[in-house]
Structure formats: structure tokens, C-alpha cells
N, C-alpha and C positions, 0 to 999 in steps of 0.2 A: 683630784683629778689632774694629770699629767698630760704636757703636750711636747710634741719635739723641740729640740733647739731652733730645727728651720720654723716651722709653724711661730714659734715665741718671737723670733727675730724678725719675723714676717707683720707679727700683729703688733708687737710694739718696741722694735727694734733690737739689737745686738744686746748680749750681756755681757757679764764678766768672763772672761775666757775665749768668748768669741771673738776673731780675728775677721778685717776686713781693706779690703783691696781698695788703695786711692785712686779712682779714676785707671786710664786705662796704663798707669804707671808701673812698677816692680815693686814699688812700696805698699808693708802690712802695717796696719797697726791691730793693738788688740787692748780690748776692754779690761782697764786695771779694778773698776771699782764700780756697781752698778745702787744710788741710791733707794731704787725704789723697794718696797715690800712687794715680795711674790704673794701676787693671789689679789692684790688691794693696788694695782695698777693704776693710772687713770687714762683714757680716751674717749675722744671725740664724734661724735657720729650718732647713725639711727643705731639705737637696740647697743648703743655704747656705755659706758658707766657716768659722764660727768651729766647726771639729772639733778633734779631737783629729790634732795634726801640722800642720793645715793653720793656722786663723788664729788655733789655740787652744795656746799653750808648753805644758810640761814642767815650768816654774817653779812654786815651792812660792807658797805663799799670802804670805807676806811679800816677794814679788818683784813681786806683780800686783797690779792696782785688785781689791777688792771690788766693783766696780758699775759696770758701761758702758755710755754712751748713746752709742748708734752715732749717726755722722752726721747731728748736730742742726746747725739752722741757729740759728747764739747772736747775737742782739743784745744788744750794750753800748756804754758810751760810747766804746769804743775803737775800735767798730769792726761789720761784720756779717761774721760769717765762719759757714764749714762745717768741723764739725770731732767728731771723738767727743772724748767727755769721760769723764775716771775719776774713780771715787770710791773714795777709803780712809777706815776706821774714821768713815764717814758725812760727810765734805768734800772738797771738790772739790780734788783732787791734781795735775792735768793736764787740759790742754786739747791735744789736738794728734791723732797718728796711733795709734792702737793696732794689733795683731797680736801676730803671732806674731815674735819678736825674733830667732830661730834661722834662717830661711828668707824673710823680707821686710823689704823696706827702708825705712827713715829711721821703726822703731819707737819712739815715746818712751812709749805704755802698752801693758805688755805685760797678754796675757789668757791667765789659767791654768783651770784647774780649778774653782779655787774664786772663779771670778768671777761673776756675773750679770750680765745683759745685759736691756738696756732699749733698744728700736726708736726712734731720733730721726729716723728720716725723715721727711721732710712735716710734722717738728714746729721748733717756734720753738721755744728754749730761752733763758729771758732775764732778767732779777733779779725777785725776788717786789717787790709791792709793800708796805709799810708802813701799816696806817691806827691811825692814835691815837687815836682817837675812838669808843670802841665802848662801847655799851648789852647787857653781855648779858641779853638777855633769853630767847632761845632758843638750843638747840644746832645748830640750822638755820642760823645765819649764818654759821657756818663752813665749812660746805660752799658756801655761795653766796660766801663770802669765797674759798674758794683756788678754787671756777671762775673765778673776773674775776681770777687772778693775784695775789692777796695771801695773803702765807706769814705775817706777823706780825699778830697783833692785841693792842692794847693799850686797854685800858680799863678799865671796873668794872661790876657789878651782882651780883645773885644771881639773877636767871631773870624771871619775870615780877612783879616787884612793881612797886607804885607809885614807892617810890624811884628804882628802875633806870631805869625809863623818862624821869626827871626828869635824873638826875645818870649818871656816868662813873663809880661808887664802889661796891668792894663795903666792906663798915661792919664792920669790929670782924675778931678772930682766928676765932670760929667759921665764921662768912660767909664769910671768906679762905681757911680749911681744905677747907671742903666744895666749893668755886670751884677750888682748886688742883688736888683730889682730881679733880675732874668732869674736868678738865683734859688727865687724861693718858689718855681715852680717845682724844682727835684727833691727826690730824696736822698741828697748827697748832704754831709759835710765840706764845706766847698771853704777855702781861704783864699782871696784874689792879693797879689804884690803888686805894689806902685814900679813905677818906671824910677830907678834909684841913680842915674846916669847925669846929676845936678851936681855945680859945683859951688853950690848956696844951699843954704840949712832950709829958707822957705819953700821952694818947690817941693822938698821932701815932707815938710809938715804937713804939708794941704792937701796932699796926698793920703798920708794917715788920718788927717780929720777925716776924711771924706770915706773913708771905709777900709784901707789897705792892711794887713794884715803885716806885712811884713814892706822891703825894699831890695828890689831887686836891681844888684847893679853889675852888667853881663860887657862882656869886652864888646860888643855890638852897640859902640856911642857912649863908650866911657873911655876918659883917656886916663893914664896914670894918676895923676895926682886926685882929680875926684874921688876915685876907687881909693884912694890910701887916706883922706880926708874926711869924708862923710861916712854918717851914721847909716 
């Protein structure tokens, strides 16, 4: 049985030779490789493939991925491909063809009863951005950053304070502890920078011990000598 390229893309996402326009830009990408085996694609949902004895195997949790992203369009520096992506212990463990290795060919990502599924059809999967100059003024910044593709935020601040508006510094152990505590509530990789404008090392050391990932020495409140003699 054959289906049109349009129908295939609607069901499983674009495949080799298909072109995709990036949002409302004039940029187009072309799928260079598809890791699937045509006719053996996996898809979750009512009447779909990921079911016991079909696309889902009887393997135990140790032998299957924890999370599976199906039929994602991957854009990376090494190419533009369509593939399934398996996650194990919270990290990407495999890119390739998912399914039931007992009955499906060329499967390198096993699905089991312990596998959660995320539908990647029609979605682009790419590396997250890193923003290294954040004034942490309000929590809404994190949601906006995630929606724009940023997955790591590095900077400082204590909320809507005058110092936060001016610099990217989380000053002192108490503020650092409160910001680290607040950050636990968000699905974002966050690093807080301490205030680095001190002439002696001890104030810097105590901030690092409190959890600062770096020291920010800005023109606001720092003189040339501390800027040139402190780490």
C-alpha cells in the first residue's frame, strides 16, 4: 500500500527529500536522512503502533528507554535527519529507529512497558540555546526563554531590585540560597553569578561556597584595581 508524501508527512513527519519552511522566514531545510524503516514506523495513540506485542516489546526497564520522542525532525551541526530519540536516566541515549526488536527490523531503540512517549511528528528537535547574560528580575522570564528555545540561563539577581536591574549579580550567601531554592521550581538549567566587585578574595570565596557558578565583575561598583587583581 502506498500513500502520498503529504499524507505520510501528516502522519509521521517529513522524510528524505521533503523541505520544511522555518516559521515565517524565507529559510528552508531539507531532510537528508530518515532512520525509520518504511512501513515499520512507531506512533503512539488510539489505533496506533506502540502497543503490547506490536511496537512495544516485553523487555524490562533496564533494556528499554525511559522516554521516547517519535519521528522528530532533528537539526544539528552534523545534519538534518528524521529519527526517533531515546532518553535514559534523563539524557539522550540513542538516535535511530525505535520499536519492538522481537518483530521489527533494524530497531536500535527498544520500547517497553516502562517507556513514556512524546510525539515528535511535525516538530523540530534541536539543541537548546544558552543565554549567559540574565538579569533575574521575575520568574516569567524563564517561561519566555523556554518558548524561544533557550534551555540554559546564566546570570544573577534577586528579583525586582535596583541592583538586579543594573547588574547580573546575586549578592551574598543569603540571596544565593533563596535564588537556588526558587530555581528548583522551574524546568530550566540555571547558573547564578555572584557579585565579584570585591578587593579581597574572602567575599568572593564565600559566595562560591554558597553556590555561585561564577563571579560577575561589572563596571557598576567595581574599580580598576579589584577588576584586575581578583579572580
